[in-house]
C-alpha positions in Angstrom: 3.3 -53.1 -32.0 0.9 -50.2 -31.6 -2.9 -50.6 -31.9 -4.0 -48.8 -35.1 -7.7 -49.5 -34.5 -9.9 -46.5 -34.3 -12.7 -47.1 -31.8 -16.2 -45.6 -32.4 -16.2 -42.3 -30.6 -18.9 -41.3 -28.2 -21.2 -38.6 -29.5 -20.0 -35.2 -28.5 -22.4 -32.3 -29.0 -21.6 -30.2 -31.9 -19.7 -26.9 -31.3 -22.0 -24.1 -30.6 -20.2 -21.7 -33.0 -23.1 -21.5 -35.3 -25.5 -20.7 -32.4 -23.2 -18.1 -31.0 -22.6 -16.5 -34.4 -26.4 -16.2 -34.8 -26.7 -14.7 -31.3 -23.9 -12.2 -32.0 -25.6 -11.2 -35.2 -28.9 -10.9 -33.3 -27.2 -8.6 -30.8 -25.8 -6.4 -33.6 -29.2 -6.2 -35.3 -30.9 -5.3 -32.1 -28.3 -2.6 -31.2 -28.8 -1.1 -34.7 -32.5 -1.2 -34.3 -32.2 0.5 -30.9 -30.3 3.5 -32.3 -32.4 3.8 -35.4 -35.6 3.4 -33.5 -34.7 6.0 -30.9 -33.9 8.6 -33.5 -37.1 7.8 -35.4 -39.0 8.3 -32.2 -37.3 11.7 -31.9 -38.5 12.6 -35.4 -42.0 11.4 -34.5 -42.1 13.7 -31.5 -40.7 16.6 -33.5 -42.4 16.3 -36.8 -45.3 13.9 -36.1 -44.2 11.4 -38.7 -41.5 8.8 -39.4 -39.1 10.0 -42.1 -35.4 10.1 -43.0 -34.7 13.7 -42.2 -31.2 15.0 -42.2 -31.1 14.6 -38.4 -30.6 10.9 -39.2 -27.1 11.8 -40.2 -26.3 11.3 -36.5 -27.2 7.6 -37.0 -25.1 7.3 -40.2 -22.0 8.7 -38.4 -22.6 7.0 -35.0 -23.4 3.4 -35.9 -20.0 2.5 -37.6 -18.2 4.0 -34.6 -20.4 2.2 -32.2 -20.1 -1.2 -33.9 -16.3 -1.0 -34.0 -16.1 0.1 -30.3 -18.6 -2.5 -29.2 -16.7 -5.3 -31.1 -13.4 -4.1 -29.6 -14.5 -4.0 -25.9 -16.3 -7.4 -26.0 -19.9 -6.4 -26.3 -20.3 -9.3 -28.7 -18.6 -12.1 -26.8 -19.4 -15.3 -25.0 -19.1 -13.4 -21.7 -21.6 -10.9 -22.9 -24.1 -13.7 -23.7 -23.5 -15.5 -20.4 -23.6 -12.3 -18.3 -26.2 -9.9 -19.5 -25.1 -7.1 -17.2 -21.6 -7.2 -18.6 -22.9 -7.1 -22.2 -25.1 -4.1 -21.3 -22.3 -2.2 -19.6 -19.9 -2.8 -22.5 -22.4 -1.8 -25.2 -23.5 1.3 -23.3 -19.9 2.4 -22.9 -19.4 1.9 -26.6 -22.5 3.9 -27.4 -21.4 6.7 -25.1 -18.1 6.8 -26.9 -19.8 6.8 -30.3 -22.1 9.7 -29.4 -19.2 11.6 -27.8 -17.2 11.1 -31.1 -20.2 12.4 -33.1 -20.5 15.5 -31.0 -16.8 16.2 -31.4 -17.1 15.8 -35.1 -20.2 17.9 -35.4 -18.5 20.8 -33.5 -16.0 21.1 -36.3 -18.3 20.4 -39.3 -21.4 22.1 -37.9 -23.6 19.1 -38.6 -26.3 20.2 -36.2 -26.4 23.9 -37.1 -29.8 23.7 -38.6 -31.1 20.6 -36.9 -33.6 20.6 -34.0 -31.7 19.6 -30.8 -34.8 17.9 -29.5 -34.5 15.1 -32.1 -30.9 14.5 -31.2 -31.5 14.5 -27.5 -34.4 12.1 -27.6 -32.5 9.9 -30.1 -29.4 9.7 -27.9 -31.2 9.1 -24.6 -33.7 6.7 -26.2 -30.8 4.7 -27.8 -29.5 3.8 -24.3 -33.0 2.8 -23.1 -33.9 0.7 -26.1 -30.4 -0.9 -26.2 -30.8 -2.1 -22.6 -34.4 -3.3 -23.1 -33.7 -5.2 -26.2 -30.6 -6.9 -24.7 -32.6 -7.9 -21.7 -35.3 -9.4 -23.9 -32.7 -11.3 -25.9 -31.2 -12.6 -22.6 -34.7 -14.0 -21.6 -35.0 -15.7 -25.0 -31.5 -17.2 -24.6 -32.3 -18.4 -21.1 -35.4 -20.3 -22.2 -34.1 -21.6 -25.5 -30.4 -22.2 -25.4 -29.8 -22.1 -21.6 -26.4 -23.6 -20.8 -25.8 -24.8 -24.3 -23.8 -21.8 -25.5 -20.6 -23.9 -25.4 -19.9 -27.6 -25.8 -18.1 -28.6 -22.6 -16.5 -32.0 -22.2 -15.4 -33.7 -19.0 -12.7 -36.4 -19.4 -12.9 -38.9 -16.5 -9.5 -40.6 -16.0 -9.9 -43.2 -13.3 -11.7 -40.8 -10.9 -15.4 -40.0 -10.2 -16.9 -36.6 -9.6 -20.4 -35.1 -9.8 -21.0 -33.4 -13.1 -23.8 -31.0 -14.0 -26.3 -32.4 -16.6 -25.3 -30.0 -19.4 -21.7 -31.3 -19.5 -20.8 -34.2 -21.8 -18.8 -36.9 -19.9 -16.3 -39.3 -21.5 -15.0 -42.2 -19.5 -11.4 -42.6 -20.5 -11.3 -46.3 -19.7 -14.3 -47.2 -21.8 -13.1 -45.0 -24.6 -9.6 -46.7 -24.5 -7.9 -43.3 -24.0 -4.9 -42.5 -21.8 -2.5 -39.5 -21.6 0.5 -40.8 -23.6 2.2 -38.3 -25.9 4.3 -41.2 -27.2 1.2 -42.8 -28.8 0.1 -40.9 -32.0 -2.9 -43.2 -32.6 -4.2 -42.6 -29.1 -3.8 -38.8 -29.7 -5.8 -39.2 -32.9 -8.6 -41.0 -31.1 -8.6 -38.3 -28.4 -8.7 -35.6 -31.1 -11.7 -37.3 -32.7 -13.5 -37.4 -29.4 -13.1 -33.7 -28.5 -12.7 -32.0 -31.9 -16.1 -30.4 -31.6 -15.7 -29.3 -28.0 -15.3 -25.7 -27.0 -13.8 -26.5 -23.6 -12.2 -29.7 -22.1 -11.9 -30.4 -18.4 -9.9 -33.3 -17.2 -10.5 -35.1 -13.9 -7.6 -37.4 -13.0 -5.3 -38.5 -10.3 -2.5 -36.1 -9.1 0.3 -38.2 -10.6 -1.3 -37.9 -14.1 -1.7 -34.1 -14.2 1.6 -33.4 -15.8 0.9 -35.9 -18.6 -2.5 -34.4 -19.2 -1.1 -30.9 -19.1 1.4 -31.7 -21.8 -1.2 -33.4 -23.9 -3.8 -30.6 -23.6 -1.4 -27.9 -24.7 -1.5 -29.3 -28.3 -5.2 -30.0 -28.7 -6.1 -26.5 -29.8 -9.0 -26.3 -27.4 -9.4 -24.5 -24.1 -8.2 -27.1 -21.6 -8.3 -27.3 -17.8 -7.4 -29.9 -15.1 -9.3 -30.2 -11.9 -7.0 -29.7 -8.9 -8.7 -30.4 -5.7 -5.6 -29.7 -3.6 -6.0 -26.0 -4.6 -9.4 -25.9 -3.1 -8.0 -25.6 0.5 -6.0 -22.5 -0.3 -8.5 -20.9 -2.8 -6.0 -20.3 -5.6 -7.2 -17.6 -8.0 -4.4 -17.8 -10.6 -0.8 -18.8 -11.4 2.2 -16.6 -10.9 6.0 -17.0 -11.0 9.0 -16.4 -8.8 12.6 -17.0 -9.8 11.7 -19.7 -12.2 9.2 -21.4 -9.9 5.4 -21.4 -10.4 3.4 -19.9 -7.6 -0.3 -20.1 -6.6 -2.0 -16.7 -6.5 -4.3 -16.8 -3.5 -5.1 -13.1 -3.0 -5.1 -9.9 -5.0 -6.3 -6.4 -4.4 -9.9 -6.3 -5.8 -9.4 -2.8 -7.2 -6.6 -1.4 -9.4 -5.0 2.0 -8.5 -7.2 3.6 -11.2 -10.4 2.1 -9.7 -9.4 3.0 -6.2 -9.0 6.6 -7.3 -12.4 6.5 -9.0 -14.1 5.0 -5.9 -12.4 7.6 -3.7 -13.6 10.5 -6.0 -17.1 9.0 -5.9 -17.0 8.9 -2.1 -15.9 12.5 -1.8 -18.3 13.7 -4.5 -21.1 12.4 -2.4 -19.8 12.9 1.2 -18.8 16.6 1.0 -22.1 17.9 -0.5 -24.1 15.5 1.8 -22.3 16.9 4.9 -23.1 20.5 3.9 -26.8 19.7 3.1 -27.3 17.6 6.2 -25.6 20.1 8.6 -29.0 21.3 10.0 -30.0 17.7 10.7 -26.6 17.1 12.5 -27.2 20.2 14.7 -30.8 19.3 15.5 -30.0 15.7 16.3 -27.1 16.8 18.5 -29.4 19.1 20.5 -32.1 16.5 21.1 -29.6 13.9 22.1 -28.2 16.3 24.7 -31.6 17.2 26.0 -32.8 13.6 26.1 -30.0 12.0 28.1 -26.6 12.7 29.7 -23.5 11.8 27.7 -21.6 12.5 24.5 -23.3 13.2 21.2 -21.3 10.7 19.3 -20.9 7.0 20.0 -17.5 5.7 19.0 -16.6 2.1 18.6 -13.8 0.1 17.1 -14.8 -1.8 14.0 -12.9 -4.0 11.5 -11.9 -2.0 8.4 -10.0 -2.5 5.2 -7.2 -5.1 5.4 -8.7 -6.3 8.8 -7.3 -3.2 10.5 -9.3 -1.6 13.3 -10.7 1.9 13.0 -13.1 4.0 15.1 -16.5 4.5 13.6 -18.7 7.5 14.4 -22.5 7.2 15.1 -25.0 9.4 16.9 -25.4 8.0 20.4 -28.7 6.2 20.7 -28.2 4.3 24.0 -27.7 5.3 27.6 -24.0 5.8 28.3 -23.9 3.4 31.3 -25.5 0.6 29.2 -23.6 1.0 26.0 -22.0 -2.1 24.6 -18.5 -1.0 23.3 -17.6 -4.5 22.2 -20.8 -5.0 20.2 -21.5 -8.4 21.7 -25.2 -7.8 22.3 -27.1 -6.7 19.3 -29.9 -4.2 19.7 -33.4 -5.7 19.9 -36.8 -4.2 19.2 -37.7 -3.5 22.9 -34.1 -2.9 24.0 -34.2 -1.0 27.3 -30.7 0.5 26.6 -32.1 2.6 23.7 -33.2 6.2 24.6 -36.4 7.8 23.3 -34.4 9.9 20.8 -32.3 6.9 20.0 -35.3 4.8 19.0 -36.3 7.4 16.4 -32.8 8.0 14.9 -32.1 4.3 14.7 -35.4 3.6 13.0 -34.7 6.3 10.4 -31.0 5.5 10.1 -30.1 9.0 11.2 -27.7 7.5 13.7 -25.5 6.4 10.8 -25.0 9.9 9.3 -21.8 10.7 11.2 -20.1 8.0 9.3 -19.9 10.5 6.5 -17.1 11.9 8.6 -15.4 8.5 8.4 -15.8 8.7 4.6 -14.3 12.1 4.6 -11.3 11.0 6.7 -10.8 7.9 4.5 -11.5 5.1 6.9 -14.9 4.2 5.2 -16.5 4.4 1.8 -20.1 5.4 0.8 -20.7 1.8 -0.5 -19.1 -1.3 0.8 -19.4 -4.2 3.3 -20.8 -2.8 6.6 -18.2 -2.7 9.4 -18.7 -5.0 12.4 -17.5 -4.8 16.0 -15.0 -7.5 17.1 -17.5 -9.0 19.6 -20.4 -9.4 17.1 -22.1 -12.7 17.4 -24.2 -14.8 15.0 -26.2 -16.9 17.4 -23.6 -17.9 20.0 -20.6 -17.7 17.7 -18.3 -14.9 16.7 -18.7 -14.0 13.1 -15.3 -15.4 11.9 -16.1 -18.7 13.8 -19.2 -19.1 11.7 -17.4 -18.8 8.3 -13.7 -18.4 7.8 -14.4 -16.4 4.6 -15.5 -13.6 6.9 -12.1 -12.0 6.8 -12.3 -11.9 3.0 -15.0 -9.2 3.1 -12.5 -6.7 4.4 -10.6 -6.5 1.0 -12.4 -3.2 0.5 -13.1 -0.3 2.8 -16.3 -0.8 4.8 -19.3 1.3 3.7 -22.2 3.2 5.1 -24.5 1.1 2.9 -23.9 -2.0 0.9 -25.4 -4.8 -1.3 -26.4 -6.8 1.8 -28.3 -3.8 3.2 -30.3 -3.0 0.1 -31.3 -6.7 -0.1 -32.7 -6.4 3.4 -30.0 -8.2 5.4 -29.6 -5.9 8.3 -30.5 -5.8 12.0 -29.5 -8.4 14.7 -27.8 -11.7 13.7 -29.7 -14.2 15.8 -28.9 -17.2 13.5 -25.8 -18.3 11.6 -27.8 -17.9 8.4 -28.2 -14.2 9.2 -24.5 -13.8 8.8 -24.0 -16.1 5.8 -26.5 -14.3 3.7 -24.8 -11.0 4.4 -21.4 -12.5 3.8 -22.4 -13.9 0.5 -23.7 -10.5 -0.6 -20.5 -8.8 0.6 -18.3 -11.2 -1.3 -20.4 -10.8 -4.4 -20.1 -7.0 -4.2 -16.3 -7.2 -3.9 -15.9 -9.5 -6.9 -18.2 -7.5 -9.1 -17.4 -4.0 -8.1 -18.1 -1.1 -10.5 -18.8 2.6 -10.0 -22.2 2.1 -11.7 -23.0 -0.6 -9.2 -22.1 1.7 -6.3 -24.4 4.3 -7.7 -27.2 1.8 -8.1 -26.8 0.6 -4.5 -26.8 4.2 -3.3 -30.1 4.8 -5.1 -31.6 1.6 -3.8 -30.6 2.5 -0.2 -33.4 5.2 -0.3 -35.9 2.3 -0.2 -34.5 0.7 2.9 -33.6 3.8 5.1 -36.7 3.0 7.1 -36.7 -0.7 7.5 -38.5 -3.3 9.7 -35.1 -4.6 11.1 -33.9 -1.1 11.9 -34.3 -0.7 15.7 
């Protein structure tokens, strides 16, 4: 006979739906204030007072379009609350769409025929600035008030023990008299009472119980997951299928075809004008290299490129030919005797890297990406891939002239293992979170580190 006793359930934190709804509403209000405030600022600049002039018709038309677009692309979502950058990008794109729609409408209905363009220009530009500022301020408020409590996450421990972060609620299945048995309706009722206020349920159990838990979680109506340590070794990133069999997805191209086209257009849009503008510097550098020491103008070296394929990188020669290190085993040092007088200057100013614009033009490199390394590069006394096997993962994208690691100051010789791991972590972060806006931001930030204390 089945046990119909309902045990007292352990206290599970209430669902955070009310908190999230309040935060979504706060985001919406702040976005509206950003647009209205920016256009009021435009009116103040133009007329010297705050007032509802007919120029505010822009706001009346734009706001409904913006709110619908922002709601549709996830600007008001848990991810937007967790990741401020994502929320800003989504809301900014929705705002750009709304303004573009207004301009299209105004062209046909002549809404701006008698309106000062200055008010509209200040309002549109100011809307983006205020939107970003207000969302950043709200993110700070969330961090110091709500923190990790945006969702109620529950860990079910079924005869195993793992380390759990403090903001997760843990239920010991043995103490709660719970077990994964879909033939026991009363047990299912007890489990439902334990987790009914949870937003996410994670089960830690033995391998032989995973199928039972999978069947059970499919009916609880809550986002459910099962910890699978055996997948850690292969780094699975998803589940696929082949001929009726499930497969573990362990690799995927980081960029879609569309994004690869966008990135390539970005590269060419920068590389071609840069080559034309920098042509006098190319000629002058070539002349002084020839006058300073015997040998070719360019130094060519095989580096590891996209897909771990080798390619030949171009640099202005900065070392004496007879002492050049083709394998890259010996990193340049501050007082390296191999470096010529001209070489010391062009290395310190990063001019020696400029010929890599040719690599970008030919398609073997990108403007922004993980820096390419020579096969013989060492971190301490170990080859790069011997230090961390994830090293090969960084080649999922084309190598770049500059990258996230470089703008963070991780450049120069790799004397210690940590010198490589810091760069590797930045490279992998860049690959996972690529966007054309991030490429542009890194390119702008590169200006600050062109002359760098580790550039020698």
